[in-house]
N, C-alpha and C positions, 0 to 999 in steps of 0.2 A: 787505159782508166775504165773502172765501172761507172757506169751510170745506168739510170734509171731512167723510166718515161717522162716522170713530172707530170706537173700540171700548166695549162695553158695561161694560167690566173694567178697570182698578179704577173703582170708583164715586167721584165727586168731581173734583176738579181734579188732573190729572197731569202734570206738565211734564217734557217728554223733550229741552229743549235745543234743539229746534228750533220747538216748539209745544206747546200744550196739549189733553190730551182731557179732554172734560167729560161725567160721566155722572149720571144723576140715576133712581132708581127712584120711579115712583107708577102704579099699577094703575088708578085713576080717572082718570088725565089725558087729555083728548081732543087737547090741543095744549099744546107745551111751547116757551117763550123762553128763551134764556140771555141774560141782561142784561150787557152789558160798560160800565162806567164809567170815564170818562178821569179826568184829574188835574183838569180845569173840572166835573167832577161830571155832564158831559152823558152819557147812557145811549144805548147801540147795541144794540138788540135783534136776536139770532139765531135763526132758528126750526131747531129740532132734528127733523127729519124721520125720523131713524131711530131704531126703537123694537124692540131685542132681548131677549125675556123678561121684558117689563114696565120695560125699562131706556131711559132716551131719553138720546142719545148724540150728540157732534160733535164734532170734533177742527179747532181751529182755528190754523193756522199762524202763526208770530209770535207768539203771545201768551205771554208769560214771566211770572216771579216779579216780583210788586208790583203785578199785574193785580187789580183789584176787579171783582168780579161777583156776579149773584144770579140767581135764577131766579123765572119767572112761569108758572103754572100754570092752564092753561084747562080746565075742567070742571062738572060740576052742583053746582049750590048748591042742596042737598036736604037741610036739617037734621034731617028726620024719618028720613031714612035714614043719617044719618050723615056725609053728604058736604058740605064746605064750600068747593070752590074759588072763587077770587076772583083774577082775574088781575091786578086793581089794586093788589095787596098783593105787595111784592119779598119774597122767600123768602130765606132764609139756607140754602147748601148743608148738608144734615146732615153731610156730609164734609169741610167746610172745614176746612183746615189751620191756618189764621190767620182773625183777624176784625179789620176796623178800624171802630173808632168803636162807638157803644152805642145803645139805644134811646132817643130823643126823644119823651116821652110826651103825643102829639097824638091827637085822634081817628082820624088816618088809618091808625093802626097797629092799629085793632079791624076786624075784616071785617064788622061788620052795623053799621047805622045805629045809634048810642047809644040805649040804652033799648028796643030789639026785636031781640034776639040771634038770635031764630028768624024775622024778616021779613027781607026782600028784603036784598042785600050792598051794604056800601058801595062806592062807587066811586070814593072818593078816592086817588090814587096814595100810596103810604107810601113811596115810596123815600127821600125827604128824610129821612125820622125814623127809619130801622131801619139797624142795621150791615150791612156788605158783608162778604162774603168775600174771601178774598185769596189769589191765587196763590203759592206756596211753591215754593223750589228742595229738593230731596232732598240735596242735596250739604251734607255736614258732614265735616271732619276730627275723627274720634273717635280717633285717635292709637292706643295701646295700650289703651284701655277694655276694662274687664273687670267684670263683676257681680261684686261681693265674694260673693256665694253664700253668706252668715254661716249655719250651720244654725239650725235654730229654737230648740233648747234652749240656744244661746247668744245670743241676740238682746235687746237692749234698746231698747223702741219709744219715741220721742220725738214726741208728736202737737204739730203746731205751724201757726199760719197764716203764710203766706207773707208778708204785711204785717206782721202784729201782731209776729211775731218781731223785726223790724229797724227797725220805724216809727222807735222812739225810742232806738236803739243809739249813743251817743256815738261808737265806734270806726268804725261805717261811714259811708263819706260820704254825705253828703244825696242826692247825686242816684242813690245805690244803695240807698237805704233803703225798704224795702216791696217790693223786687222779687225776682226769681228772682236777680241778681246778690248781692244782699244777702244772701239765705240761704248762699251757698258763699262770702261774705267770709271771710279767717282769721281775724278776730275771733269769727265764730260757729261756724266749723269747731272752732276752740282750745276753745270753752265746752262742744260736744258731745262732744270728746274726753275733757276733763276729767269730764265725766258718765258715760262709758263706754257715749255712743250709739252702736248700730251699726246704726241704721235711722231714718230721720225720714220720721215719716207726715204728711203736709202735706194739710191742710184742702182741700177742692176748688181745682183749678186749671182746670179746664174752663173755656171762657167761658160766663159766666152773665149774668145781668141783673137789675139793681136794679128791684126790684116798683113798679108803680106808686103803690099806696096808700104806699110807704115813701118813695119822692121827693116826692110831695106832704107827707108830715109832717115834709120836712127830714131824711130818715134814709137809709140805705143797707143792699142786703144785703151786711153784712158778712161773713158766713160764706161764702157763695158756695154754697149747697145750691139753686142754681136755674139750672141747668145750660140751655143752648141750643145748644152746639157741642161735641162729646164726644171731636171729633180736634183742637181748637185750644186751645192756652194763653191764658188769660184776658190780654188785651192791658194792662189797668191794671197788671200786676204786671211790665211791662218797662221797664228803663231805656233800651233801644234806641230809636234816632230813623227809623228805617226802616221801611217798610210789611213786616209780618211777621216783623220782628226779633225779637218773642217767642219764636219757634221755635227759633233759634239759642242765645238767652239760655238758654232753660231748658236745652238740649241741655248746654251748657257748664255749668250747677250740677250737672246730675248728674254729668258728666264728673269737675269738681272733688271731687264728695263722692264718688265712687267711687275717686279717687287716695289718698282719706282712709280709705279701709275702709267709709265708711258709705253703706249703701243708702237708695234713694228709694222710698217708699210712698205711691201715691196715695190718696184718699179720693176714689172716684166715684160719682156719683149718677145711676145708668142707670133710677130707679125711676119718674121723672116728668120733667118739662119745666117752663120758665119760662112756656110759654103758659098755663097755668092752666085754669080750667075753662070753661063755655061762655061766660062773660062776659070771657074773657082776650082777648088780642092775637093776632094772627096772624103770626107770626115767620118760620116754616118748616115743621115737621112736620105743623100742622093744614092750611095750604093746600096742601101736597103729596100727602099721603092720608090725612086723618082717620081714616077708620075702620080704616086699616092699622097704623097707629101708634100709636092711644089705645085702651085699653079702654073702650068705650063702654057705658052703663047697659043691660044686655039689656032692660029694660021701655022705655026711652026713648032711642033714639040721639040725640038732642038733646042727652044730659047724658053725664058722663062717669065710670067707677069710680073711686072715689077712696079708694086704700089707703094712702095718704099723708099726707093733711090738707091737701095743697096744690093740690087742684083736680082732677088728672089722673093716671092712671097710664100709664105705657109697656106696649105690649101685647107683653109677651114671648113671647108663644105664636105670633106671627107670623113666619114663615121669614125675612122681610125685616128685622123687627126685632131678630131674633135675630140677623142676620147684621151688621147694623149695629154692636149690642153684641160682638160677637166681633171684628170688623174693627177698631174702636177699641182693643180691650183689645190687639189683636196689634200696632195701631201703635204704642202705647205703649212695649210692650215692643220690637219690633223696630228702631224709627225712632228712639224717644226713650230707649231704654234704660233705662225704670225697672225696679224690682225686686218691685214687686208691688202688691196694690188692697187699699183696703178699701171694701167695697160699703155705701152707705148703704141703712137699710132694706132690708137684701138678702132679707127674708122676700117682699116684694112681686113681685122676679123671679121667685119660686119657684112662685107662684101659677098653678095649671092654670085649671079653670072658676073655681072661688073660692076653695077651700082651698091652704093650702101644703103642697107635695108634695115630698117627699126624691126621688121618681123623676122631676122635673119636666124637661120639654126645656131648659132653662136647665142645671138640675146636669150632665145626660146630654153636653150637647156641651161644656162647660167640661172635663168628666172625661175627656173624648176627642182636646182637642186639644192638639197636640203643643207647644205654644208656652205657654199659658196655664197649663196643668197643671203647668207646671215652674217659676211662680212662687211668690211669698207670695201666698196667698188669704185675706182675713181677711172675715168677715160680721158686720155688725150684724145679729143673728139677731132682728129682729123690726120689726112695720108697725103702724101703726094699726089697721088692720083686724081682723075677728073672727078669731079663733085667730091673731093676729099673733105671737103670744110665742113665739118657736123656740129658746131657748137651749139648748143640748145637742141640736138635731136637726139639724144639717146634715152632709151626707156626709162619708165619713173625709179628703178631700183639704183642707179646710176648718180653719181656727181661727176661734174667736168672739171676739169682745168680750162677756165673762162677767159679765152684769149680776147674777148671783148672787151673784158674789164680791165686785162694790162693795157691793151690799147687807148680805152678813153682815159684812163687814170694818167698816162704818160702824155697824151695828147694835151689834156687839160693844164698840167704843171709845166710843160714846156710852151706854155702859149698859143695854142692853136685855136681859132676862132669857132663859134658855133658847136661848142661841146657841153653844154651846160645839161642840155635833155639828156643826152648819153651819158653823162656823168651821175646823172639824178637815178636813171636805171640801175647803175653798177653800184652806186652807193647803197641801194636798197634791198639788193639781194636778187637782181635781174629777172624780174617777174615777166619781163617781154618773150626773154627766152624759156623759161621753165615752168611757170604757174598753169599754161594751157594744159600740159601734160599731168597735171595732178601733183607736180615736184613742189618743195620747199625751199627756202632760201639757200638750206647748206646744199641743194644742187650744185650751187656755184663756189668751186674752187677757185678763191680770188687770188691773185697775186700779181705783182708788178714785175718781178724779176724769179729766174728759174735758172738751172744749169746751162740751157741752152740760151746764149745771151749773154748780155753784159751784167755786170754784177751792179748792184745799187750802187756803189761807188763810181765806176765806170759811168753808169747812166748818165750821171749829171756832171761828167768830165770828160766824156767823148761825144763826138756826134759821126766820125767815122769807124769804121771796125780798123783793127790794127792787127792783122793775122799772119803776117809774114813769117812768125815763126813754124808756122804749119806748115809751110813748104809747098803751097799752093798758090803763089803770085798774088794773093790777098782775095783771091776769086771764091773762097769757101765763105760759110757764114751768113747772115742775115745782113743785108745792104740797109733796108729800112727799119731802123731801129727807135725811131720815135723817141732821140735823146736829143738833149741839149747840154753842151760843155759849158754853158755860164759865160762866156765869152771868150775861152780859151783853150785850143784844144790838148789834153792830155794834162800833164804836170805843169803847176804853177807855185809861185812864192808870194803872189797878189792877193794880200789878206782880204781884199774886197771880195773877189773872187772865191776863195776859199771859203770865206764867211757864206757868201750865196751858195755855193756846193753843199755846205752842212746843212745850210736851212731847207734846201731841195729835199735833201735826205729824208730831214724830219719831215716833211711836208708828204712824202710819198709812203712813210710809214704809218705817219698819221691817219691819211686816207685810208691804208687798207686795214687797219686795225680798228676803224671805226665804222666799217661797212659791215652790213648784212652779209652772211654768208660763211664761208669757212676761210680765214686767212691761211696763207703759205708763205712762210719766211725761207728764204735761200740761205743756208748755212753761211756764215761769212760776214752777210751782210751787216749784221749787229756790231759787227768789230772794224767797219770797214776795210773789208777785203777789195783788194784790186788784181785785175788779170793785165793790166797795164794795156786796155784797149782789144784784147783779144776777146770777140765775142763767140770762140767755136773751139774752147779748149780741150777738145775730144781726144785728142791725140798729144797734150802736155801732161804727162806724170812728172811733174817736177814742181819745183817752186812757185811757178807762174801759176798752177792752179789748186796746190794745195794750202790751206788756211793759216795764215801768217798769225800766230798766237801772239808773237813777242813784240808786234808793233800794232797788237787791238788797240783800238779807239775807246779809252774808258769812258766820255761821254755820251758816244751813242750808244755803246752798251747799257749804259743807266737809263739813257730816253727810251731805247727801245724795250726794256726790262719792267718800266713805268706805263708804257702802253699796254703791254700783254697783261699786267697785273691788273690796270684798270678795266681792261676787257673781259678780263675774267669776273671782275666783281659787279658788273653793271650789265644784267640782262636783257636792258634796251638796246645793246647793241649786237645781241647774237638772240635775236626774236627765230622762233620755233612757224611763225606765219607771216606772210606778208603784209605791209602796210595797207591799209584802205584808203585814206587820204579823205575820208568825210566824217562829219560830226559824228561822236560815239553817243548812243540813245539819247538822240535828239537834242543833245546839248551843244554849247558851243566850243568843246573841246574836241580837239582832233589827236588822232593817235600821230600823226605826221604832219608837218608843215613847210613848206618853202617861202623864203621870206627874201625881198628886196631889198637892196641898201636902204632904202628909205623906210622901212621898216611896214611895209605892205606886203601881203601876199602875193605870189607871184600869178600873174594871168596868162593866158594862153599865148597872147601874144610877146609877153616879157623872155619865153622861151625861145623866140625865132631872132631874139635880138644877136646877131652875129659876134659883136664885138665883146659883150658882155662876159665878164669872167669872175663874177664875186656872185656868191648867194649864200645864203645862212638855211640852216635845216633845224626844225625844230622836233624835237624825239620826245615824246609823252611817254614818262615811265610807268604814268598809273593806267596806261590804256594796253598791255600787253595780254592778249588774249589767251596764250597757252598756259595752261596750269602746270604747277611744277611735278616731279615725280611720284608724288602722294596724291595729286589733284589738288594740292593748295594754290589760292591765287599767288601768282608773281606779280610784284610791283618794284618799281623802281624809282629811283630819282629823275626828274626832267632836265634836257640838257637842250644847250642851243649853240650849234656848230657854225663858224663862219670860215669858209673858203675863199681867198683871195689869190688868184693867179695873175691879177695886174701886176705891172712893173711899180705902180705908186701905192701910196697911201690912200685907204678908202676910209670915210668916216662911215660908220653902220649904224642906224637908228634899232636899236634893241627894241623886240616886239613886247607890247603891253600887253592887258587883258584880254582875251580869255587867256594868252599863253604865260604869262607871268607879270611880276610887278618888280623885283629885285634879281640881280644876275650876278655873279661872282664867276670871274676867270678861274680857271683849273689849268689851262694850258695855253702857250703863245709860242708857237715854233718859230718866231722870229728870234726867240731867244733860248729857248729848249726848257729846261726845268727850272732855270735860275729866278725867272721873274717873279715876284712878288703877287699874291693875289689882289684883285681891283673889285671894287662892287660899284655897280651901275643901276641906277632907277631904270623901269622900264620907260621907253622915250626918250632916252638920252643917247649921245651918239658915243660910239667906241673908236677908236681909232685903229683900224686893222692895216697893221704894216705892208710893204710890198711883198708878195709872194710868200704867204704865210697862213696858218690856221690859228683860230683862236676859238678854245671851247669853253663853255660858261654852262656852270649850274645855276637852276633854278633855286635861288633862298628863299622866295617869299613868290 
């Protein structure tokens, strides 16, 4: 086959209309072969004689979209030095834009003779059992597509799984269920609009692998936090029939959602790969340059440093690994038009030698990048290594999943003592975590539930995890859930308990959507989705984890939609700056005030009363300091919200002047949306029933 020298950049396979340039980084390689596969599966190997700055490259005329290919790397097999080159193993291009096939778990996919990972290499060809990269076309008609660029303080996130969202949706045609096309189907878009969603945060869509252990147990890696291709959309989420069709299908999904004003944020997993620990398969990075791509144990280069609990950690300190991450991020923004990223176990990427470092190379390079620094960046600010819990410690450019918000709100509503002070910080944007670094309330991604843990319905129905279906004897998943079952574990027909659970769901949703910061809803919570007490459905690709649209709770959906619409209509609940809590311009009027049940402002000693579980918060809509997009003054109505986590009724004295003289109920979670509005004169008592939130509007 005729080949030309080609170019060392861009890495991966780049089609130019006449042929394709192939480029691969490997510092350890002694020889590299490009492997091209025909429709009949026959392999033709092309030697790459050109090496420029550690990049092996070749241009092959006549090769175009749909061509399947892989790499073989010749070099040292020296596990004690961290080198594991094995040309018998076909390797997936780290820059592959599309992938065909999946791993077929055969002994040949492992680089060593089974049972002896540090012995001689296994020489059986792995090509029949591993996925192949596919050359793609860069051409796509984006039309008038534009990023919605919704401001952070106006954002409402909806975390969803591509397959789980539509696998059981009756209005989505069967061929499109569980695919990228299903996510952008009109029925789904209508639902997102009804909820007021401005951005959908998709669980991993990068090409991932179903773990050997799970496949042997008859399970699958449903969540997809097991990436092997950081540029390729996962091929199982495509309804397209042609090779590489998943690329355009994802682009079409993004274009459709953008036309509806909905941003697309991707959950990305750059902290580890699907190759696992030293006993894992050889699929890509391990065979290309093991010591460059992975953090090796400094005391034993045969093993891997593992800050993720998955067997390995990508070496984000290495310049070519940093380049891979940044090239991937830019590709998804510039070529796929996505609007931001949520970084799984982001603390791992920020580790220098061992510790998490706010000044790490990863943060530096993100900060200065003209593309990535301008999109939404969300950190999951922890990993499983020592010192890995870093909530509040990411740089100013970042927003964070606020785990302390989740914990505080759950503790408060399950009746834990000494929670008022913590709750107050979380309701007002967590200034204690973010303000000192110059960040705003939208640095806090507020959530009560997410994919990892109980759903909202299960949070109020179970106190213990029930993960037996996962095949790990219920040892997996979080054991400390801060949940409360309302008196009975799991399903019940007791009307009193069912009513209490419904009220607790409304309480949690109301708290979330009245809090400063960016609210995130877990998909399905708005329709009452249950996982039957399983708080770790990562391996359950079935009806246990898919949204059950047929049995949706219409009242809960209506309630959630009312809350989101109310939030969008009232800027006092989505301020761009923190409350100051002091008189404004020397007057008696405050921007915020905390009120005791007797109608008096909270004093310092009141916060320390351990048994206190009732508090009122006054939010002054006339005291919003940030102007609108054209510099106009922003003003809103004034509200007073009473939170009562007691198991009994509380007679709450409504505040008088300077706070207000007449209050009208807008919402009472005890009844949902059914209760009629009531008027109260300032100083009168309003009965706040057990475990409920009452929201008042200041009429006078």
